[in-house]
C-alpha positions in Angstrom: -128.2 44.5 55.7 -125.1 42.6 56.5 -123.8 40.1 54.0 -123.9 37.4 56.6 -127.1 37.0 58.7 -127.3 35.5 62.2 -130.2 33.2 61.2 -131.6 31.8 58.0 -135.1 30.2 58.1 -135.3 27.5 55.3 -138.9 26.7 54.3 -140.1 30.1 55.5 -143.2 30.0 53.3 -144.5 26.8 54.8 -146.9 26.8 57.7 -144.4 26.4 60.5 -141.8 28.5 58.7 -144.2 31.3 58.6 -144.8 31.0 62.3 -141.1 31.1 62.9 -140.7 34.2 60.7 -143.5 36.0 62.6 -142.1 35.1 65.9 -138.6 36.2 65.2 -139.8 39.5 63.6 -141.4 40.6 66.9 -138.8 39.0 69.3 -137.9 41.2 72.3 -134.2 40.9 71.3 -135.0 41.6 67.7 -132.6 44.5 67.4 -129.7 42.2 68.4 -129.9 39.8 65.6 -130.4 39.7 61.8 -132.2 37.0 59.9 -133.2 36.0 56.4 -136.0 33.9 55.0 -135.4 31.2 52.4 -137.6 29.3 50.0 -137.7 28.0 46.5 -140.1 30.7 45.2 -139.0 34.4 45.4 -142.5 35.7 44.8 -143.8 33.5 47.7 -141.1 35.0 49.9 -142.1 38.5 49.1 -145.8 37.6 49.6 -144.8 36.2 53.0 -143.3 39.5 54.1 -146.3 41.4 52.8 -148.7 39.1 54.7 -146.8 39.7 57.9 -146.5 43.4 57.2 -142.7 43.2 57.0 -142.1 44.4 53.5 -140.5 47.5 54.6 -138.1 45.9 57.0 -134.8 45.9 55.1 -133.1 44.0 57.9 -134.8 40.8 56.8 -133.1 39.2 53.8 -134.7 37.1 51.1 -132.9 34.0 49.9 -134.1 32.0 47.0 -132.8 28.5 47.4 -133.9 25.1 46.1 -133.0 22.3 48.5 -132.7 19.9 45.6 -129.7 21.9 44.2 -126.5 21.6 46.2 -124.9 24.7 44.7 -127.8 26.9 45.9 -127.8 25.2 49.3 -124.1 25.8 49.9 -124.5 29.6 48.7 -127.4 30.0 51.2 -125.6 28.2 54.1 -122.5 30.3 53.7 -124.5 33.5 54.0 -125.6 32.8 57.6 -124.4 31.7 61.0 -127.3 29.4 62.0 -129.7 27.6 59.7 -133.3 26.9 60.9 -134.5 24.2 58.6 -138.2 23.4 58.4 -138.0 21.6 55.0 -139.1 18.1 55.5 -139.5 15.1 55.2 -135.8 15.3 56.2 -135.0 11.9 54.7 -135.8 13.4 51.3 -134.5 17.0 51.7 -132.5 17.4 54.8 -129.1 15.7 54.1 -127.6 18.2 51.7 -128.3 21.1 54.1 -126.7 19.3 57.0 -123.7 18.4 54.7 -123.2 22.0 53.7 -123.5 23.2 57.4 -121.0 20.6 58.6 -118.6 21.5 55.7 -118.6 25.2 56.4 -118.9 25.3 60.1 -122.4 26.7 60.1 -124.7 25.8 63.1 -128.0 24.1 62.4 -131.4 23.3 64.0 -134.4 21.5 62.7 -137.8 19.9 63.6 -137.3 16.3 62.5 -138.7 13.3 64.2 -137.1 10.9 61.8 -134.7 8.7 63.9 -133.6 6.9 60.8 -132.4 10.0 59.1 -130.7 11.3 62.3 -128.8 8.0 62.4 -127.7 8.5 58.8 -126.4 12.1 59.3 -124.6 11.0 62.5 -122.8 8.4 60.5 -121.9 10.7 57.6 -121.4 14.2 59.2 -120.8 14.0 62.9 -117.0 13.8 62.6 -116.9 16.6 59.9 -119.0 18.8 62.1 -116.8 18.2 65.0 -113.8 19.4 63.0 -115.5 22.4 61.4 -117.2 23.5 64.7 -120.7 23.3 63.3 -123.3 22.5 66.1 -125.9 20.3 64.4 -129.0 19.9 66.6 -132.0 17.8 65.2 -135.4 17.7 66.8 -135.8 21.2 68.3 -139.6 21.2 68.4 -142.3 19.2 70.2 -140.1 16.4 68.8 -138.2 16.2 71.2 -137.5 19.2 73.4 -140.1 18.4 76.2 -138.8 14.8 76.5 -135.2 15.8 76.5 -135.7 18.6 78.9 -137.8 16.9 81.5 -135.3 14.0 81.8 -132.4 16.5 82.0 -134.1 18.5 84.7 -134.7 15.4 86.8 -131.1 14.3 86.5 -129.9 17.9 87.4 -132.1 17.8 90.5 -130.8 14.4 91.7 -127.2 15.7 91.1 -127.9 18.8 93.2 -128.1 16.7 96.4 -125.3 16.8 98.9 -124.2 13.4 97.5 -125.1 13.5 93.8 -127.2 10.5 92.6 -127.3 8.8 89.2 -130.7 8.0 87.6 -132.1 4.5 87.1 -135.6 4.7 85.6 -136.9 7.9 84.0 -140.4 8.1 82.6 -142.2 11.1 81.0 -145.9 11.4 80.7 -147.1 13.7 77.9 -150.5 15.5 78.1 -151.4 17.9 75.4 -154.1 19.6 73.2 -153.1 20.4 69.7 -153.2 19.4 66.1 -151.0 16.8 64.5 -148.5 18.4 62.1 -148.9 17.8 58.5 -145.0 17.5 58.4 -145.2 14.7 60.9 -147.8 12.8 58.7 -145.5 13.4 55.6 -142.5 12.0 57.5 -144.5 8.8 58.6 -145.5 8.3 54.9 -141.9 8.7 53.8 -140.7 6.2 56.3 -143.3 3.7 55.0 -142.7 4.2 51.4 -139.1 5.6 50.7 -136.8 4.3 53.4 -135.2 0.8 53.0 -136.6 -1.6 55.5 -133.1 -2.5 56.8 -132.3 1.1 57.7 -135.7 1.5 59.3 -135.3 -1.6 61.4 -131.8 -0.6 62.5 -133.0 2.9 63.5 -135.8 1.5 65.8 -133.3 -0.7 67.9 -132.5 0.6 71.3 -129.7 3.3 71.5 -129.6 3.3 67.7 -128.3 7.0 67.7 -126.5 6.9 70.9 -122.6 6.5 71.1 -123.1 4.3 74.3 -125.6 1.4 74.8 -127.5 1.5 78.0 -130.0 -0.7 79.8 -132.8 -2.1 77.7 -136.0 0.0 78.1 -139.4 -1.6 78.7 -141.3 -2.9 75.6 -144.4 -1.0 74.5 -147.4 -1.7 76.6 -151.1 -1.8 76.1 -151.4 0.9 78.9 -149.0 2.6 81.2 -149.5 3.6 84.9 -147.0 5.9 86.4 -146.9 6.7 90.0 -146.2 10.5 90.5 -144.7 11.8 93.8 -147.2 14.0 95.6 -150.0 13.4 93.1 -152.3 10.8 91.7 -150.8 8.3 89.3 -150.9 9.0 85.6 -152.5 6.4 83.2 -151.5 6.5 79.6 -151.3 4.8 76.2 -148.7 4.4 73.5 -147.4 7.9 72.2 -147.0 8.4 68.6 -143.8 10.4 69.0 -142.5 8.1 71.8 -140.1 6.2 69.5 -138.2 9.3 68.2 -138.4 11.0 71.6 -136.8 8.0 73.4 -134.0 7.7 70.8 -133.2 11.4 71.2 -133.1 11.1 75.0 -130.9 8.0 74.7 -128.5 10.0 72.6 -128.3 12.7 75.2 -127.6 9.9 77.8 -125.0 8.4 75.5 -123.2 11.6 74.7 -123.1 12.7 78.4 -122.0 9.2 79.5 -119.2 9.1 76.9 -118.0 12.5 78.0 -118.0 11.4 81.6 -116.0 8.3 80.9 -113.3 10.2 78.9 -113.1 13.5 80.8 -112.1 14.5 84.4 -114.2 17.6 84.3 -116.6 18.1 87.2 -119.2 19.3 84.8 -119.1 16.0 82.9 -119.4 13.9 86.0 -122.4 15.9 87.3 -124.0 16.0 83.8 -124.0 12.2 83.2 -127.3 10.4 83.9 -125.4 7.3 85.0 -124.8 3.8 83.4 -128.1 2.4 84.7 -130.3 5.0 83.2 -133.3 3.7 81.1 -136.0 6.0 79.7 -139.6 5.5 78.7 -142.6 7.8 78.0 -146.3 7.6 77.2 -149.4 9.7 76.4 -151.7 10.6 79.3 -155.3 9.2 79.0 -158.3 9.4 81.4 -158.2 5.8 82.5 -157.2 2.2 81.7 -160.0 1.5 79.4 -159.4 4.6 77.2 -155.7 3.9 77.2 -156.1 0.3 76.1 -158.7 1.3 73.5 -156.4 4.0 72.0 -153.4 1.8 71.9 -155.2 -0.9 70.1 -156.8 1.4 67.7 -153.5 3.1 67.0 -151.6 -0.1 66.4 -154.5 -1.4 64.1 -154.6 1.9 62.2 -150.8 1.9 61.8 -150.6 -1.6 60.4 -153.5 -0.9 57.9 -151.7 2.3 56.7 -148.3 0.4 56.5 -149.5 -2.7 54.7 -152.8 -1.9 52.9 -152.2 0.4 50.0 -155.8 1.8 49.6 -155.9 2.6 53.3 -152.7 4.5 53.0 -153.9 6.4 49.9 -157.1 7.4 51.9 -155.0 8.5 54.9 -152.9 10.8 52.7 -156.1 12.5 51.4 -157.7 12.8 54.9 -154.9 13.6 57.3 -153.2 17.0 57.5 -150.8 17.9 54.6 -147.5 19.6 54.8 -148.0 23.3 54.9 -151.4 23.0 56.5 -152.2 24.0 60.0 -154.8 25.4 62.4 -156.0 29.0 62.8 -154.3 31.3 65.3 -157.3 31.1 67.6 -157.2 27.3 67.7 -153.4 27.4 68.4 -153.8 29.8 71.2 -156.0 27.3 73.1 -153.6 24.4 72.9 -151.3 23.3 75.7 -148.7 20.7 76.8 -147.6 19.2 80.0 -144.6 16.8 80.2 -144.2 15.2 83.6 -141.1 13.3 84.2 -140.5 11.0 87.3 -136.9 9.9 87.7 -135.7 7.3 90.3 -132.2 7.2 91.7 -129.9 4.3 91.9 -129.5 4.7 95.6 -131.1 2.5 98.3 -133.5 3.7 99.5 -134.4 5.4 96.1 -135.0 9.1 95.8 -137.4 10.5 93.3 -137.2 13.7 91.2 -140.3 15.1 89.6 -139.9 17.6 86.8 -142.6 19.3 84.9 -142.5 21.3 81.7 -145.7 23.2 80.8 -146.4 25.1 77.6 -149.4 27.4 76.7 -150.3 27.0 73.0 -150.6 24.3 70.3 -147.4 22.3 71.0 -147.0 21.0 67.4 -147.1 24.4 65.8 -147.2 27.5 68.0 -144.9 26.2 70.7 -142.7 24.3 68.2 -142.0 27.6 66.4 -140.9 29.2 69.7 -138.8 26.2 70.7 -136.7 26.1 67.4 -136.4 29.9 67.3 -135.1 30.1 70.8 -132.8 27.1 70.1 -131.3 29.0 67.2 -130.9 32.1 69.3 -128.8 30.3 72.0 -126.1 30.1 69.3 -125.9 33.8 68.4 -127.3 36.0 71.2 -126.6 36.0 75.0 -129.8 35.7 76.9 -129.2 39.0 78.7 -127.9 41.0 75.8 -129.5 43.1 73.0 -126.4 42.6 70.8 -125.4 39.6 68.6 -122.4 38.0 70.1 -121.9 34.4 69.0 -118.7 33.7 70.9 -120.2 35.1 74.1 -123.4 33.1 73.5 -121.4 29.9 72.9 -119.5 30.3 76.1 -122.6 30.0 78.2 -123.6 26.7 76.5 -123.0 23.2 77.9 -119.6 21.5 77.8 -120.1 19.6 74.6 -121.3 22.7 72.7 -118.5 24.9 74.0 -115.7 22.4 73.2 -116.5 21.9 69.5 -119.1 20.9 67.0 -121.0 17.7 66.1 -124.4 16.4 66.0 -125.8 17.0 69.5 -129.3 17.1 71.2 -131.1 20.1 72.6 -130.0 19.5 76.1 -126.3 18.6 75.3 -126.1 21.7 73.0 -128.2 24.3 74.9 -129.2 23.0 78.3 -130.0 25.6 80.9 -129.6 28.4 78.4 -132.5 27.2 76.3 -134.6 26.6 79.5 -134.1 30.1 80.6 -134.9 31.5 77.1 -138.2 29.5 77.0 -139.2 30.7 80.4 -138.5 34.3 79.4 -141.1 34.0 76.6 -143.9 33.7 79.1 -145.3 30.5 77.2 -143.4 27.9 79.3 -143.1 27.0 82.9 -140.6 24.6 84.5 -140.3 23.0 87.9 -138.2 20.2 89.4 -138.0 18.9 92.9 -137.1 16.0 95.0 -139.8 13.9 96.6 -139.0 10.9 98.9 -140.6 7.6 98.1 -142.9 7.8 101.2 -144.5 10.9 99.7 -145.8 9.0 96.6 -149.4 8.2 96.3 -150.7 4.9 94.9 
């Protein structure tokens, strides 16, 4: 195989890393890219390929790398064009990988939902990556592609009108069936135990990772009720991933807003959400009573885990562990629906409704697909069977074409990723304008 692969999957022997490896190995464009799998244990890497019946595929490289050893990380990073990093919690293990990618101009995607860590790498490596040309994109799984994509599509729909309109309020309702990732649980425990409270507090403030501060979003509520154009209202509760998702969407807003303020490009003007943009989201529930009950139980449980040591110890034992996950059959029966309603700043207001649907467990099966297709955006044109990184990059949004830096899924990949996800047959997207009179109470 070539000395430099197109993709390197770090943490390939973990549960999600295994799903990514399996997905890439049978990808319809498989002949057009090369990839390697990386982990600390060489025997486990060989066992992974044997379990997936890939032991005779000499186009898949094996990279033994310990993410606690910078020399090994740098060697591994320099061997590839794009790193797919599944080794978390990222606060503990992710920074040296990002540092190496930023230094050597290697692109990077991961699955983090740790806003505090994203804030730290922006501070330390955004400028370096912008100079080296490395496109660094955190949160390329269920955290936070559905949130980022649904808000992006609604803005695009409002901008497609004869007179393009900016967005005022934008709210995404999440409905899903699937397991909670052990990696997510591990990240939560890391935030409670390892991260300085000062850093954690700063990262939870509004627009903490955005280069531009926008309007203050609503405070968390006991329950949510979102009118949906052309359908019944959605009722919901506080969403576990809402905090990191909101921060990520706010960064997308901020990057696009900054670009529009400093550039005369038409693409920048049409891409911006507008200075009055404010984003919120929630988890869909059957009704108000169930929503209030869930929110109250969640807050109570979180406080107990955060401040009562025996409860946290028990939670660590009972909740899913990193590397654990559901069976293939269970994952096939999962799903996700993200419904965004965005209101224009015009009078009278116009509403855009955008829906992203996915078939499969969102935290595992769909996440493996989302991060894989995100990585492929950087090396392989959607309509090609041959690796062509420069051609692939030319189709990406303005910020990704112009240089590197720490971006978001929509500022880095935009429509290219949406088309890729549609082509998998696992995802559906829709977006349309509905006038206020068409809304149902």
